[in-house]
PLY file of the C-alpha trace (Angstrom):
ply
format ascii 1.0
element vertex 308
property float x
property float y
property float z
element edge 307
property int vertex1
property int vertex2
end_header
2.07 14.78 76.73
3.62 18.21 77.44
4.55 21.19 75.51
7.56 19.47 73.76
7.69 15.90 72.40
10.41 13.71 73.40
13.07 13.71 70.75
13.11 9.49 70.71
9.37 9.76 70.07
9.51 12.14 67.39
12.43 10.06 65.67
10.30 6.85 66.04
7.32 8.39 64.45
9.11 9.96 61.54
10.82 6.59 61.13
7.40 4.64 61.02
5.99 7.30 58.70
8.77 6.80 56.24
8.34 3.08 56.33
4.87 3.57 55.07
2.72 3.13 58.03
-0.53 5.14 58.44
-1.12 7.62 61.28
-3.40 5.23 63.03
-0.67 2.22 63.11
1.97 4.78 64.38
-0.22 6.03 67.31
-0.92 2.41 68.37
2.81 1.28 68.02
4.31 4.32 69.64
0.83 4.32 72.38
0.58 8.06 71.47
-2.76 9.80 70.30
-3.28 10.21 66.65
-3.16 13.88 67.10
0.32 13.92 68.36
1.27 11.86 65.25
0.13 14.38 62.87
1.95 17.28 64.91
4.97 15.70 64.46
4.80 14.71 60.96
3.42 18.33 60.29
6.64 19.85 62.01
8.64 17.49 59.61
7.01 18.32 56.54
7.20 22.36 57.15
10.85 22.02 57.99
10.95 22.43 61.86
13.04 19.28 62.61
16.53 19.03 64.01
19.61 17.35 62.69
18.26 13.89 63.95
15.38 14.01 62.13
17.06 14.79 59.15
20.01 12.27 59.41
16.94 9.79 59.99
15.63 10.55 56.58
18.89 10.14 54.93
19.37 6.89 56.73
16.01 5.71 55.47
16.82 6.86 51.89
20.26 4.97 52.32
18.36 1.98 53.39
16.03 1.90 50.61
18.86 2.13 48.21
17.76 5.89 47.30
20.26 8.85 46.84
19.52 12.37 46.21
19.46 12.15 42.45
16.74 9.12 42.65
14.83 11.13 45.59
14.47 14.12 43.36
11.87 13.03 40.81
9.67 12.12 43.79
9.93 15.39 45.03
9.14 16.88 41.56
5.94 14.50 41.48
4.66 16.20 44.41
5.24 19.60 43.35
3.41 18.55 40.13
0.79 17.24 42.18
0.14 20.38 44.28
0.72 22.57 40.98
-2.28 20.71 39.97
-4.34 20.78 43.11
-4.68 17.31 42.80
-3.63 16.33 46.32
-5.46 19.24 47.94
-8.64 17.84 46.30
-9.59 21.24 44.79
-11.76 21.12 42.13
-11.25 23.49 39.11
-13.31 26.85 39.69
-13.82 25.78 43.47
-12.83 28.39 46.05
-9.90 27.21 48.22
-11.16 29.49 50.97
-12.83 26.18 52.62
-9.33 24.31 52.48
-7.60 27.09 54.23
-10.03 27.06 57.09
-9.10 23.18 57.66
-6.22 22.29 59.78
-3.33 21.60 57.91
-3.11 18.20 59.42
-6.12 17.07 58.30
-5.39 18.43 54.69
-2.10 16.38 54.58
-3.94 13.32 56.05
-6.85 13.34 53.38
-4.30 14.05 50.65
-2.06 11.25 51.37
-5.04 8.91 51.83
-6.13 9.79 48.62
-2.91 9.15 46.89
-2.72 5.79 48.97
-5.96 5.07 47.64
-5.17 5.84 44.13
-1.95 3.56 44.14
-4.32 0.48 45.83
-6.95 0.99 43.13
-4.15 0.95 40.59
-3.03 -2.28 41.84
-6.40 -3.99 42.12
-7.03 -2.77 38.28
-3.66 -4.30 36.98
-4.03 -7.52 38.91
-7.36 -7.88 37.33
-6.10 -6.81 33.99
-3.06 -9.21 34.35
-0.84 -6.51 34.15
2.14 -4.97 35.98
2.22 -1.59 37.12
5.20 -0.77 34.83
3.34 -2.38 31.87
0.38 -0.05 32.84
2.53 3.05 32.85
3.96 1.88 29.72
0.77 1.70 28.19
-0.28 5.04 29.17
2.85 6.73 27.78
2.59 4.53 24.39
-1.19 6.17 24.03
0.21 9.77 24.94
2.98 9.31 22.50
0.38 8.02 19.62
-2.12 11.02 20.25
0.74 13.28 20.21
2.13 11.68 16.91
-1.37 11.87 15.25
-1.94 15.40 16.50
-4.89 14.50 18.77
-5.65 15.91 21.77
-5.34 13.09 24.48
-8.84 14.21 25.96
-10.31 13.26 22.25
-8.38 10.12 21.88
-11.30 7.93 23.02
-13.74 9.53 20.60
-10.86 9.00 17.73
-10.85 5.31 18.70
-14.32 5.15 18.12
-14.43 6.71 14.92
-11.70 4.25 13.94
-13.86 1.57 15.24
-16.57 2.86 13.04
-14.52 3.14 9.74
-13.19 -0.16 10.33
-16.44 -1.70 10.79
-17.64 -0.01 7.35
-14.70 -1.51 5.78
-15.87 -5.01 7.00
-19.22 -4.70 5.88
-17.86 -3.45 2.39
-15.63 -6.50 2.23
-18.37 -8.85 3.06
-20.37 -7.15 0.58
-17.85 -7.73 -2.27
-17.14 -10.97 -0.94
-20.70 -12.01 -1.69
-20.43 -10.27 -5.02
-17.41 -12.57 -5.87
-19.18 -15.58 -4.68
-22.18 -14.85 -7.20
-19.97 -14.03 -9.99
-18.34 -17.58 -9.29
-21.75 -19.21 -9.37
-23.13 -17.46 -12.38
-20.07 -18.38 -14.46
-19.84 -21.91 -13.00
-16.18 -21.54 -11.57
-14.77 -21.94 -8.26
-12.06 -19.70 -6.53
-9.45 -22.60 -6.99
-9.83 -22.24 -10.75
-9.79 -18.62 -10.63
-6.48 -18.94 -8.57
-4.97 -21.60 -11.03
-6.10 -19.09 -13.96
-4.02 -16.26 -12.17
-0.92 -18.56 -11.79
-1.44 -19.37 -15.31
-2.30 -16.10 -16.51
1.32 -15.18 -17.98
1.15 -18.24 -20.14
-2.52 -17.71 -21.25
-1.53 -14.01 -22.23
1.42 -15.42 -24.31
-0.95 -17.51 -26.01
-3.48 -14.79 -26.90
-0.78 -12.72 -28.23
0.49 -15.48 -30.51
-2.87 -16.18 -31.66
-3.39 -12.64 -32.60
0.33 -12.75 -34.33
-0.89 -15.86 -36.38
-4.42 -14.04 -37.24
-2.24 -11.16 -38.33
-0.02 -13.52 -40.47
-3.09 -15.25 -42.11
-4.48 -11.99 -43.03
-1.24 -10.76 -44.71
-0.60 -14.03 -46.41
-4.42 -13.74 -47.82
-3.73 -10.04 -48.89
-0.44 -11.12 -50.59
-2.33 -14.01 -52.54
-4.76 -12.02 -53.52
-2.47 -9.43 -54.97
-0.31 -12.13 -56.45
-3.34 -13.52 -58.18
-4.43 -10.11 -59.31
-0.84 -9.58 -60.75
-1.03 -12.70 -62.32
-4.37 -12.12 -64.12
-3.21 -8.64 -65.07
0.05 -10.07 -66.41
-1.61 -12.65 -68.63
-3.93 -10.03 -69.99
-0.97 -8.21 -71.01
0.33 -11.01 -72.81
-2.84 -11.77 -74.38
-2.89 -8.08 -75.43
0.83 -8.26 -76.32
0.27 -11.30 -78.77
-3.18 -10.29 -79.77
-3.58 -9.54 -83.55
-6.17 -7.08 -84.76
-8.69 -8.19 -87.49
-7.55 -5.76 -89.78
-3.94 -6.57 -89.51
-5.06 -10.38 -89.68
-6.97 -9.65 -93.05
-4.23 -7.33 -94.52
-1.46 -10.38 -93.81
-3.96 -12.95 -95.43
-4.44 -10.80 -98.51
-0.58 -10.17 -99.01
-0.12 -14.07 -98.58
-2.50 -14.90 -101.32
-0.72 -12.44 -103.69
2.62 -13.46 -103.02
2.31 -16.95 -102.67
1.03 -19.17 -105.66
0.49 -22.20 -103.32
-1.41 -20.49 -100.80
-4.87 -22.60 -100.06
-6.88 -19.48 -99.44
-7.13 -20.26 -95.66
-6.80 -17.50 -93.10
-3.73 -16.96 -90.85
-4.14 -18.64 -87.72
-3.24 -16.42 -84.99
-2.29 -19.42 -82.72
-0.30 -20.84 -85.60
1.47 -17.66 -86.11
2.14 -17.00 -82.37
3.68 -20.69 -82.42
5.54 -19.79 -85.31
7.11 -16.43 -83.88
8.04 -18.36 -80.78
9.76 -20.95 -82.79
11.87 -17.90 -84.27
12.36 -16.67 -80.76
13.69 -19.55 -79.10
15.43 -21.12 -82.15
17.02 -18.05 -84.40
19.65 -20.53 -85.72
16.83 -22.38 -88.05
15.79 -18.96 -89.34
18.96 -17.25 -90.56
17.56 -16.23 -93.95
14.52 -15.35 -92.67
15.99 -13.25 -89.95
18.58 -11.47 -92.27
15.80 -10.41 -94.56
13.51 -9.03 -91.65
16.47 -6.87 -90.48
17.47 -5.68 -94.00
13.77 -4.55 -94.26
13.59 -3.02 -90.83
16.80 -1.12 -91.66
15.52 0.34 -94.74
12.31 1.43 -92.96
14.09 3.61 -90.42
16.20 5.02 -93.33
12.91 5.81 -94.92
11.52 7.53 -91.81
0 1
1 2
2 3
3 4
4 5
5 6
6 7
7 8
8 9
9 10
10 11
11 12
12 13
13 14
14 15
15 16
16 17
17 18
18 19
19 20
20 21
21 22
22 23
23 24
24 25
25 26
26 27
27 28
28 29
29 30
30 31
31 32
32 33
33 34
34 35
35 36
36 37
37 38
38 39
39 40
40 41
41 42
42 43
43 44
44 45
45 46
46 47
47 48
48 49
49 50
50 51
51 52
52 53
53 54
54 55
55 56
56 57
57 58
58 59
59 60
60 61
61 62
62 63
63 64
64 65
65 66
66 67
67 68
68 69
69 70
70 71
71 72
72 73
73 74
74 75
75 76
76 77
77 78
78 79
79 80
80 81
81 82
82 83
83 84
84 85
85 86
86 87
87 88
88 89
89 90
90 91
91 92
92 93
93 94
94 95
95 96
96 97
97 98
98 99
99 100
100 101
101 102
102 103
103 104
104 105
105 106
106 107
107 108
108 109
109 110
110 111
111 112
112 113
113 114
114 115
115 116
116 117
117 118
118 119
119 120
120 121
121 122
122 123
123 124
124 125
125 126
126 127
127 128
128 129
129 130
130 131
131 132
132 133
133 134
134 135
135 136
136 137
137 138
138 139
139 140
140 141
141 142
142 143
143 144
144 145
145 146
146 147
147 148
148 149
149 150
150 151
151 152
152 153
153 154
154 155
155 156
156 157
157 158
158 159
159 160
160 161
161 162
162 163
163 164
164 165
165 166
166 167
167 168
168 169
169 170
170 171
171 172
172 173
173 174
174 175
175 176
176 177
177 178
178 179
179 180
180 181
181 182
182 183
183 184
184 185
185 186
186 187
187 188
188 189
189 190
190 191
191 192
192 193
193 194
194 195
195 196
196 197
197 198
198 199
199 200
200 201
201 202
202 203
203 204
204 205
205 206
206 207
207 208
208 209
209 210
210 211
211 212
212 213
213 214
214 215
215 216
216 217
217 218
218 219
219 220
220 221
221 222
222 223
223 224
224 225
225 226
226 227
227 228
228 229
229 230
230 231
231 232
232 233
233 234
234 235
235 236
236 237
237 238
238 239
239 240
240 241
241 242
242 243
243 244
244 245
245 246
246 247
247 248
248 249
249 250
250 251
251 252
252 253
253 254
254 255
255 256
256 257
257 258
258 259
259 260
260 261
261 262
262 263
263 264
264 265
265 266
266 267
267 268
268 269
269 270
270 271
271 272
272 273
273 274
274 275
275 276
276 277
277 278
278 279
279 280
280 281
281 282
282 283
283 284
284 285
285 286
286 287
287 288
288 289
289 290
290 291
291 292
292 293
293 294
294 295
295 296
296 297
297 298
298 299
299 300
300 301
301 302
302 303
303 304
304 305
305 306
306 307
């Protein structure tokens, strides 16, 4: 091929490489060796390119509808991948000496193939799961935000989900247990869930009815209590009247003796307490019939008070 590759071939290789073609495809289309293609791309990647190549890159970005601001995230993405040693396929703790001994072209080629393989695998996965790539990344982003919100490291998120599944299963078993207990209670009391729901709907009316029933029972108790007190009061009042209108035996004998001595027409019968009570009551209710007797009684009472 010579020491220096013609500018037209270099431009054509970079153009096709920017369009996404593989090294082998570019070599076949441009009819040059795969090693030459790798050399051109290597020079481009390490900055050994002229103004024409730079202009070709700018035109390619423009044709793809990209500007510097939109292209910058891609540069940053590559830096992130390189920083994490993902595109160099270096595992944690693995020495980099083996990679340093490899040809830079082989490293770049292997790295890009891995990235391309990852992209194709992602497309296949999304197709099988009936997802778009955007939906997949939105889902990953949502998982990350959820883990961050819960304060759970992302690597522990799967185990946390398993714990939640176990907890949910335990809750389901408990629900089944209580459902069984509920069914057993319904059968024991010979009722149905429909009747229980109807009872719950009419519970306020039932509670009001129970309250009124308790109030009625209390009113009945109060009524019986007052009736009992009234009966007792009536009995005591009657007793008081009986005591008030009762005449002692000595007083009755003394009165009968005086009547015999003062009344010539006395027939010798003892005074009837009932008759005496009726007589006094007649005087009380009809005082006009006994004016003389009342005057006599008043004079005698006045004389008695003076004597005292």
